N, C-alpha and C positions, 0 to 999 in steps of 0.2 A: 121890550123885555123878553128875556129868554123863556123858553118853554120850561115848565116845571117838571120835576121828576115824576115819571109814571111808575106806579106801584105794579110790580110784576106779580100778577095773579090772573086766574081765569076770568075772561070777559063773559059776564052773564048774558048780555044781550047778543042774540045770535047774529043779527045783522052787523053789528059793530065787530063781532068776532070774525065774521067772514071777510069783512073789509080789511081788518088788520092782518088776517092770514094772507090775503092776496098781496097786500103791500109788502109785508115782511118776507114772504116767499120770493117775490121778485127781487127784493134787495139782497136776499141771501144767495140766490143764484147768480146775480150780477157780481157779488163779491167773490164767489167761487170761481167764476170765469176769469175775473181779473187776476185772481191769485195764480191760476194756471198759466196765464199769458205772461204776467210780470215775472214770475219766479220759475218758469219752465217746469211746473209741477203737474203731476197727474192727479186730478181731483174727480171724485165720484160723490154725488149728492143725491140722496133718496129721501123724499118727503111724502108722507101719507096725510091727507087732510082728515078732518074730523068725520067726514062722510066716507072715508076709505078710498078716495081718489089718489092715484099715484102721480107724483111729479119727480122727475129725475134729471140729472145732469152729469155727463161723463166727458172728461177732456183728457186727451193724451197728446204726445208730441207728434204723432203721425197724423196724416190727413184722412184717417178713416172716419166713417160716420159715427153718429152718437151711440147707436146700439152696440157697435163693435167696441167703441171706447169704453163703454160701461162694462161690457162682458170681459174685456181684457183686464180692466182694473179689478173687477170682482175675482177673476181667476188668480190674479197676483195676490190679492188679499187672502184668498183661501190657502194658497201655498205658504204664505208667510205665517198665517194663523196655525196651520198644521205643523210647520217647522217649530214655532214657538211652543206648541203643545208637546211635541216630541221632545224638545229640549227640557221642558219642565218635567215631563214624565221620566226622562233619563236621570235628571238631577234627583228627583224623588226616589227613584230606584236605587241610585248609588248611595243616597243617604240611608235608605233602609238596610242596604248591605253593610254599610259602615256600622250602623247600630247593632246589627246581628254579630259582626265580628267583635265589636267592643264587648257585647254581652258574653260571647263565647270566651274571650280572653279573661274577663272578670271571673267567670266560672272556673276556668283553669287555674287562675291565681288562688282563688278560695280553696280549691281542691289541693293544691300544692301546700298551702299554709296548713290545712288540716292534716295532711300526710306528714308534714314536718313535725307537727305537735305529737302525732302518734309515735313517730320515730324517737322522740325525746321522752316518751312515757307520759305525756300529758293528754288529758281529755279522753281517757280510755273507758269512762263509765258507760257510755252508750255503744261500745263496740261489741259485736257479736263474737262468738267463739270461732267461727270460720274466718272472720276478719282478723282476729288475733293470730290464728295460725298463719295466714298470709303475711301478716306483719312480722311474725317471728322468722319466717323463711327469708323475707327481704333483709332483715337485720343479720341473719346468719350469712347470707351471701355477701353482704357488705363487710362483715367481720373477716370472712375468708379472703376477700380481695385486699383488705388493709393488711392482714397478716402476710399475705404473699408479697406485697410491696415492701413491707418492713423487712422480711427475710432477704429479698433481693438487695436492698440497701445495705443490710448487714454484711452480706457476702461481698459486695463491692468494697466496703470499708475494710474487711478482713484482707482481701487481696491487695489493697493499697498498703496496708500495714506490713504484710508479708514482703512486698516489694521493697518497702523502706527498710525493713529489717535486713534483707539480703544485701542491700546497698551498704548499710552500716557495717555489716560483718566483713564485706570485702574491703572497705576502708580500714577497718580495724586490723585485718590481716596484713595489709600493706604497711600500716604503721608499725606493726610488730616486726616485720621484715626489716624495715629501716632501723628500728631500735637495735635489732641484733647486729646489723652492720656497724652501728655506732659502738656498741659494747665490744665488738671484736677489734676495734681500733683502726678500722679502715679509714675513718674520717675524723679521728681524734684530734689532730693538729688544727683542723679548721674549727672544731667545736671549742677548743681551748682559746683560740684567737678571738672568735666573735661571741661566744657565750650564748648561743641560741637555746631557747627553752621550748618553743613550739613553732613548727614549720609546716607549710602546706604540702599536700601530696604532689607527686609528679615534678618536684623540684630536686635539685642536686644537693639538698641539705636535709638533715633529719627533721622530723616533725612530730608534734603531739605530746611530747614528754618534757618534764622539767629536769634538766640535768644541771645540778649545782656544781660549782667549782670544787667543793669538797669531794663529791662523788667521783668527779673526773680525776682528781688528784689521787684518790685511793685506787682507781683502776690503773693509773699509770704506774704506781708503786708496785702493784701486783704484777 
């Protein structure tokens, strides 16, 4: 029959407790040594007995003695531990900075919302006289900037309309000159043949006016 399960609790009998400690300590150190050999690992084992006696095992890949092996492993452990603490501290510091930046942005957003309400005339019940003067100055500067931009756009539009008017006047003058040529009979045969009523500028035919056959006939009789 197999051995029954042993309940894991403190052994009250001191003799049994010491015997169990010696057996299990030896088995633990044996397993640690086998682990270092089989898996090419560095193992450090430290055990203090109930009476305060130290038992240790240190294994490395080098052929150094046990004390040097234990020292090198502990130094390596301290470096790794300090690096982990430093990384943890850096992460916590960066988290704090992010929280501060988020809080600052929230405050700025709240302030902008409040200022926007003031600019639209809302929530002015708790505003002091000095704050109202500052708000009035800001509004006045904004109105002046809007008016200046509006005036600039109006001037631009007026110049564009003036240019368009000048172009239309020049086209009108050209059309009048061509009409006078037609009425003087310089191109009367061509008009009688084709019966043009509206022609484009810069062509060799009259443009822009409706010349009926009746008006042309009356001009010929005259």
